[in-house]
MARBA-3410 file (N, C-alpha, C, O; in Angstrom, 1 decimal):
143
110.0,73.2,104.1,110.0,73.9,105.4,109.3,75.3,105.2,109.5,75.9,104.2 ~ 108.5,75.6,106.1,107.7,76.8,106.1,108.2,77.8,107.2,108.3,77.4,108.3 ~ 108.4,79.0,106.8,108.9,80.0,107.8,107.7,81.0,108.0,107.0,81.4,107.0 ~ 107.5,81.4,109.2,106.5,82.3,109.6,107.1,83.5,110.4,108.0,83.2,111.2 ~ 106.7,84.7,110.1,107.1,85.8,110.9,106.4,85.8,112.2,105.2,85.7,112.3
107.1,86.0,113.3,106.5,86.1,114.6,106.0,87.5,114.8,106.7,88.5,114.6 ~ 104.8,87.6,115.2,104.1,88.9,115.4,103.6,89.0,116.8,102.5,88.5,117.1 ~ 104.3,89.6,117.7,103.9,89.7,119.1,102.6,90.4,119.3,101.8,90.1,120.2 ~ 102.3,91.4,118.4,101.0,92.1,118.5,99.8,91.2,118.2,98.8,91.3,118.8 ~ 100.0,90.3,117.3,98.9,89.3,117.0,98.7,88.4,118.2,97.5,88.1,118.5
99.8,88.0,118.8,99.6,87.1,120.0,99.0,87.9,121.1,98.1,87.3,121.9 ~ 99.3,89.1,121.3,98.6,89.9,122.4,97.1,90.1,122.1,96.3,90.1,123.0 ~ 96.8,90.3,120.8,95.4,90.5,120.4,94.7,89.2,120.7,93.5,89.2,121.1 ~ 95.3,88.0,120.3,94.7,86.7,120.6,94.4,86.5,122.1,93.4,86.1,122.5 ~ 95.4,86.9,122.9,95.3,86.8,124.4,94.2,87.7,124.9,93.4,87.2,125.7
94.1,88.9,124.4,93.0,89.8,124.8,91.6,89.2,124.4,90.7,89.3,125.2 ~ 91.5,88.7,123.2,90.3,88.1,122.8,89.8,86.9,123.6,88.7,86.8,124.0 ~ 90.8,86.0,124.0,90.5,84.9,124.8,90.1,85.4,126.2,89.1,84.9,126.8 ~ 90.8,86.3,126.8,90.5,86.9,128.1,89.1,87.5,128.1,88.3,87.3,129.1 ~ 88.8,88.3,127.1,87.5,88.9,127.0,86.4,87.9,127.0,85.4,88.0,127.6
86.6,86.8,126.2,85.6,85.8,126.1,85.4,85.1,127.4,84.3,84.8,127.8 ~ 86.5,84.8,128.1,86.4,84.1,129.4,85.7,85.0,130.5,84.9,84.5,131.3 ~ 85.9,86.3,130.4,85.3,87.2,131.4,84.0,87.7,131.0,83.3,88.5,131.7 ~ 83.5,87.3,129.8,82.2,87.7,129.3,82.1,89.2,129.0,81.1,89.8,129.2 ~ 83.2,89.8,128.4,83.2,91.2,128.2,82.5,91.6,126.9,82.3,92.7,126.6
82.1,90.6,126.1,81.4,90.9,124.8,82.2,91.7,123.8,83.5,91.6,123.8 ~ 81.5,92.4,123.0,82.1,93.1,121.9,82.9,94.3,122.4,82.4,95.2,123.1 ~ 84.2,94.4,122.1,85.1,95.5,122.6,85.7,96.1,121.3,85.7,95.4,120.3 ~ 86.2,97.3,121.4,86.9,97.8,120.3,88.1,97.0,119.9,88.7,96.4,120.7 ~ 88.3,96.9,118.6,89.5,96.1,118.1,90.7,97.1,118.0,90.6,98.1,117.4
91.7,96.7,118.7,93.0,97.5,118.7,93.9,96.9,117.7,94.3,95.7,117.8 ~ 94.3,97.7,116.8,95.2,97.2,115.7,96.4,98.1,115.7,96.4,99.2,116.3 ~ 97.5,97.6,115.1,98.7,98.4,115.0,98.4,99.6,114.2,97.7,99.5,113.1 ~ 99.0,100.7,114.6,98.8,101.9,113.8,99.8,102.0,112.6,101.0,101.8,112.8 ~ 99.2,102.1,111.4,100.0,102.2,110.3,100.3,103.7,110.0,99.5,104.5,110.4
101.3,104.0,109.2,101.6,105.3,108.8,100.4,105.8,108.0,99.9,105.1,107.1 ~ 100.0,107.1,108.2,98.9,107.6,107.4,99.4,108.9,106.8,100.0,109.7,107.5 ~ 99.1,109.2,105.6,98.4,108.3,104.6,99.4,107.2,104.1,100.6,107.5,104.0 ~ 98.9,106.1,103.6,99.8,105.1,103.0,100.3,105.7,101.7,99.6,106.3,101.0 ~ 101.6,105.4,101.4,102.3,106.0,100.3,102.8,104.9,99.4,103.3,103.8,99.9
102.9,105.1,98.1,103.7,104.4,97.2,104.7,105.4,96.6,104.3,106.5,96.2 ~ 105.9,105.0,96.4,106.9,105.9,95.8,107.5,105.1,94.7,108.1,104.0,94.9 ~ 107.4,105.6,93.5,108.0,105.0,92.3,109.1,105.8,91.7,109.1,107.0,91.9 ~ 110.0,105.2,91.0,111.1,105.9,90.4,111.4,105.4,89.0,111.3,104.1,88.8 ~ 111.7,106.3,88.1,112.2,105.9,86.8,113.4,106.8,86.5,113.8,107.6,87.3
113.9,106.7,85.3,115.1,107.5,85.0,114.8,109.0,85.0,115.8,109.8,85.1 ~ 113.6,109.4,84.8,113.3,110.8,84.7,112.8,111.5,86.0,112.9,112.7,86.2 ~ 112.4,110.7,87.0,111.9,111.2,88.2,111.2,110.2,89.1,111.4,109.0,89.0 ~ 110.4,110.8,90.0,109.7,110.0,91.0,108.2,110.3,90.9,107.8,111.4,90.5 ~ 107.4,109.4,91.3,106.0,109.6,91.5,105.6,109.1,92.9,105.9,108.0,93.3
105.0,110.0,93.6,104.5,109.6,95.0,103.0,109.6,94.9,102.3,110.5,94.5 ~ 102.4,108.5,95.4,101.0,108.3,95.3,100.5,108.1,96.8,101.0,107.2,97.5 ~ 99.5,108.9,97.2,99.0,108.8,98.6,97.5,108.6,98.5,96.8,109.2,97.7 ~ 97.0,107.7,99.4,95.5,107.5,99.5,95.0,108.4,100.5,95.3,108.3,101.7 ~ 94.1,109.3,100.1,93.5,110.3,101.0,92.0,110.4,100.8,91.5,111.5,100.4
91.3,109.3,100.9,89.9,109.4,100.6,89.1,110.3,101.5,89.4,110.5,102.7 ~ 88.1,111.0,100.9,87.2,111.8,101.7,87.7,113.2,102.0,87.1,113.9,102.8 ~ 88.8,113.6,101.5,89.4,114.9,101.8,89.2,115.8,100.5,89.1,115.3,99.4 ~ 89.2,117.1,100.8,89.2,118.0,99.7,90.7,118.5,99.4,91.5,118.3,100.3 ~ 90.9,119.0,98.3,92.3,119.4,98.0,92.8,120.5,98.9,94.0,120.7,99.1
91.9,121.3,99.4,92.2,122.4,100.3,92.7,121.9,101.7,93.3,122.7,102.4 ~ 92.5,120.6,102.0,92.9,120.1,103.3,94.3,119.4,103.2,94.8,118.9,104.2 ~ 94.9,119.5,102.0,96.2,118.8,101.7,97.2,119.8,101.4,97.0,120.7,100.6 ~ 98.4,119.8,102.0,99.5,120.7,101.8,100.7,120.0,101.5,101.1,119.0,102.2 ~ 101.4,120.4,100.4,102.6,119.7,100.0,103.7,120.8,100.0,103.6,121.9,99.4
104.9,120.4,100.5,106.1,121.3,100.5,107.3,120.5,100.1,107.4,119.3,100.4 ~ 108.2,121.2,99.4,109.5,120.6,99.0,110.6,121.5,99.4,110.7,122.6,99.0 ~ 111.5,121.0,100.2,112.7,121.7,100.6,113.9,120.9,100.3,114.1,119.9,101.0 ~ 114.7,121.3,99.3,115.8,120.5,98.9,115.4,119.2,98.3,114.7,119.2,97.3 ~ 115.7,118.1,98.9,115.4,116.8,98.4,114.3,116.1,99.3,114.0,114.9,99.2
113.7,116.9,100.2,112.7,116.4,101.2,111.3,117.0,100.9,111.1,118.2,100.9 ~ 110.4,116.1,100.6,109.0,116.5,100.3,108.1,116.1,101.5,108.3,115.0,102.1 ~ 107.2,117.0,101.9,106.3,116.7,103.1,104.9,116.9,102.6,104.5,117.9,102.0 ~ 104.1,115.9,102.9,102.7,115.9,102.7,102.0,116.0,104.1,102.2,115.2,104.9 ~ 101.2,117.1,104.3,100.5,117.2,105.5,99.1,117.7,105.4,98.7,118.3,104.3
98.3,117.6,106.4,96.9,118.0,106.4,96.2,117.6,107.6,96.8,117.2,108.6 ~ 94.9,117.8,107.6,94.1,117.4,108.7,92.8,116.8,108.2,92.1,117.4,107.3 ~ 92.5,115.6,108.6,91.2,115.0,108.2,90.3,115.2,109.4,90.5,114.7,110.5 ~ 89.1,115.9,109.2,88.2,116.1,110.3,87.6,114.8,110.8,87.3,113.9,110.0 ~ 87.3,114.8,112.1,86.7,113.6,112.7,85.2,113.6,112.4,84.5,114.6,112.4
84.6,112.4,112.1,83.2,112.3,112.0,82.7,111.9,113.3,83.1,110.8,113.9 ~ 81.9,112.7,114.0,81.5,112.5,115.3,80.4,111.4,115.5,80.1,111.0,116.6 ~ 79.9,110.9,114.4,79.0,109.8,114.5,77.7,110.2,115.3,77.3,109.5,116.2 ~ 77.2,111.4,114.9,76.0,111.9,115.6,74.9,110.9,115.7,74.6,110.2,114.7 ~ 74.3,110.7,116.8,73.2,109.8,117.1,73.6,108.3,116.9,72.7,107.5,116.7
74.9,108.1,116.9,75.4,106.7,116.8,76.5,106.4,117.8,77.1,107.4,118.3 ~ 76.7,105.2,118.0,77.8,104.8,118.9,78.7,103.9,118.1,78.3,103.0,117.4 ~ 80.0,104.2,118.1,81.0,103.5,117.3,81.2,102.1,117.9,81.4,102.0,119.1 ~ 81.1,101.1,117.1,81.5,99.7,117.5,82.9,99.4,117.1,83.6,98.6,117.7 ~ 83.3,100.0,116.0,84.7,99.9,115.5,85.0,101.2,114.8,84.2,101.8,114.1
86.3,101.6,115.0,86.7,102.9,114.4,88.1,102.7,113.9,89.1,102.7,114.7 ~ 88.3,102.5,112.6,89.6,102.3,112.0,90.0,103.4,111.0,91.2,103.5,110.8 ~ 89.1,104.2,110.6,89.5,105.2,109.6,90.1,106.4,110.4,89.6,106.8,111.4 ~ 91.3,106.8,110.0,92.0,107.8,110.7,91.4,109.2,110.6,90.8,109.5,109.6 ~ 91.7,110.0,111.6,91.3,111.4,111.5,92.3,112.2,112.3,93.1,111.6,113.1
92.3,113.5,112.1,93.2,114.4,112.8,94.3,114.8,111.9,94.3,114.6,110.7 ~ 95.4,115.4,112.5,96.5,115.9,111.7,97.4,114.8,111.3,97.6,113.8,112.0 ~ 98.0,114.9,110.1,98.9,113.9,109.6,100.1,114.6,108.9,99.9,115.7,108.5 ~ 101.2,113.9,108.8,102.4,114.4,108.1,103.2,113.2,107.7,103.5,112.3,108.5 ~ 103.5,113.2,106.4,104.4,112.1,105.8,105.6,112.8,105.1,105.3,113.9,104.4
106.8,112.3,105.2,107.9,112.9,104.6,108.6,111.9,103.7,108.8,110.7,104.1 ~ 109.0,112.3,102.5,109.7,111.5,101.6,111.0,112.2,101.3,111.0,113.3,100.9 ~ 112.1,111.5,101.5,113.4,112.1,101.2,114.0,111.4,99.9,114.2,110.2,99.9 ~ 114.2,112.2,98.8,114.7,111.6,97.6,116.2,111.5,97.7,116.9,112.4,98.3 ~ 116.8,110.5,97.1,118.2,110.3,97.2,119.0,111.0,96.1,120.2,111.0,96.1
118.3,111.7,95.2,119.0,112.5,94.1,118.4,113.9,94.1,117.3,114.1,94.7 ~ 119.0,114.8,93.5,118.5,116.2,93.3,117.3,116.2,92.5,117.2,115.4,91.5 ~ 116.3,117.0,92.8,115.1,117.1,92.0,114.8,118.5,91.6,115.4,119.5,92.1 ~ 113.9,118.7,90.6,113.6,120.0,90.1,112.3,120.5,90.8,111.2,120.1,90.4 ~ 112.5,121.3,91.9,111.4,121.7,92.7,110.4,122.6,91.9,109.2,122.6,92.2
110.9,123.3,90.9,110.0,124.2,90.1,109.1,123.5,89.1,108.2,124.1,88.5 ~ 109.3,122.2,88.9,108.5,121.4,88.0,107.7,120.3,88.6,107.2,119.4,87.9 ~ 107.5,120.3,89.9,106.7,119.3,90.6,105.2,119.6,90.3,104.8,120.7,90.3 ~ 104.5,118.5,90.0,103.1,118.6,89.7,102.3,117.7,90.6,102.7,116.5,90.9 ~ 101.2,118.1,91.1,100.3,117.3,92.0,98.9,117.3,91.5,98.4,118.3,91.0
98.3,116.1,91.5,96.9,115.9,91.0,96.2,115.1,92.1,96.8,114.2,92.8 ~ 94.9,115.5,92.3,94.1,114.8,93.3,92.8,114.4,92.7,92.0,115.3,92.3 ~ 92.5,113.1,92.6,91.3,112.7,92.0,90.8,111.4,92.6,91.6,110.5,92.9 ~ 89.6,111.3,92.9,88.9,110.2,93.5,89.7,109.7,94.8,89.8,108.5,95.0 ~ 90.1,110.6,95.6,90.8,110.3,96.9,92.2,109.8,96.8,92.8,109.4,97.7
92.8,110.0,95.5,94.2,109.6,95.3,95.0,110.8,94.9,94.7,111.5,93.9 ~ 96.0,111.1,95.7,97.0,112.2,95.4,98.2,111.6,94.7,98.8,110.7,95.2 ~ 98.5,112.2,93.5,99.6,111.7,92.7,100.5,112.9,92.5,100.1,114.0,92.0 ~ 101.8,112.8,92.9,102.8,113.9,92.8,103.9,113.4,91.9,104.6,112.4,92.2 ~ 104.2,114.2,90.9,105.3,113.9,90.0,106.4,114.8,90.3,106.3,116.0,90.3
107.6,114.2,90.6,108.8,115.0,91.0,109.9,114.7,90.0,110.5,113.6,90.2 ~ 110.2,115.5,89.1,111.3,115.2,88.1,112.6,115.4,88.7,112.9,116.2,89.6 ~ 113.5,114.5,88.3,114.9,114.6,88.7,115.6,115.8,88.1,115.2,116.2,87.0 ~ 116.6,116.3,88.7,117.4,117.4,88.1,118.2,116.8,87.0,118.6,115.6,87.0 ~ 118.5,117.6,86.0,119.3,117.1,84.9,120.6,116.5,85.3,121.0,115.5,84.7
121.2,117.0,86.3,122.5,116.5,86.8,122.4,115.1,87.4,123.4,114.4,87.5 ~ 121.2,114.8,87.8,121.0,113.5,88.4,120.5,112.4,87.5,120.5,111.2,87.8 ~ 120.2,112.8,86.2,119.8,111.8,85.2,121.0,111.1,84.6,122.0,111.7,84.5 ~ 120.8,109.8,84.3,121.9,109.1,83.6,122.2,109.7,82.3,121.4,110.1,81.5 ~ 123.5,109.8,82.0,124.0,110.3,80.7,124.5,109.2,79.8,125.2,108.3,80.3
124.2,109.3,78.6,124.8,108.4,77.6,126.1,109.0,77.1,126.2,110.1,76.6 ~ 127.2,108.2,77.2,128.5,108.7,76.8,128.9,107.9,75.5,129.0,106.6,75.6 ~ 129.1,108.6,74.5,129.6,107.9,73.2,131.1,107.6,73.3,131.9,108.4,73.8 ~ 131.4,106.5,72.8,132.8,106.1,72.8,133.4,106.4,71.4,132.9,106.0,70.4 ~ 134.5,107.2,71.4,135.2,107.5,70.2,136.1,106.4,69.8,136.8,105.8,70.6
136.1,106.2,68.5,137.0,105.1,67.9,138.2,105.8,67.3,138.1,106.6,66.4 ~ 139.4,105.5,67.7,140.6,106.0,67.1,141.1,105.1,66.1,141.1,103.9,66.2 ~ 141.6,105.6,65.0,142.1,104.8,63.9,143.5,105.1,63.6,144.1,104.5,62.7
END
């Protein structure tokens, strides 16, 4: 038995495509669902978290990171490419202001957060507070 997820947006896109073909509307912009930007990966281990964001084509000066309590915010603005002397047939790369927020479920050490940006990938290391790390408890043996 095979299960498939129903995607109403895909069905609407199929309907639009068929209608355009019937009416002879030719090439039209492709409308896709908007995904959160920038896409993030959040990893966790016993010592802390790593947040990885894809931000190709931006400079580090266009990216701002803040941490308040257990909430980290990544924000910035990606300038629009106006496509001078060209007409867009498809435009999927995002531009404009963006903001993503990550809320950590444990206390973190805000003074030890490190961020690196290389080849369009932002990597942020957020260490857990000592009180949030697992503790090894030795068992005493009574004789």
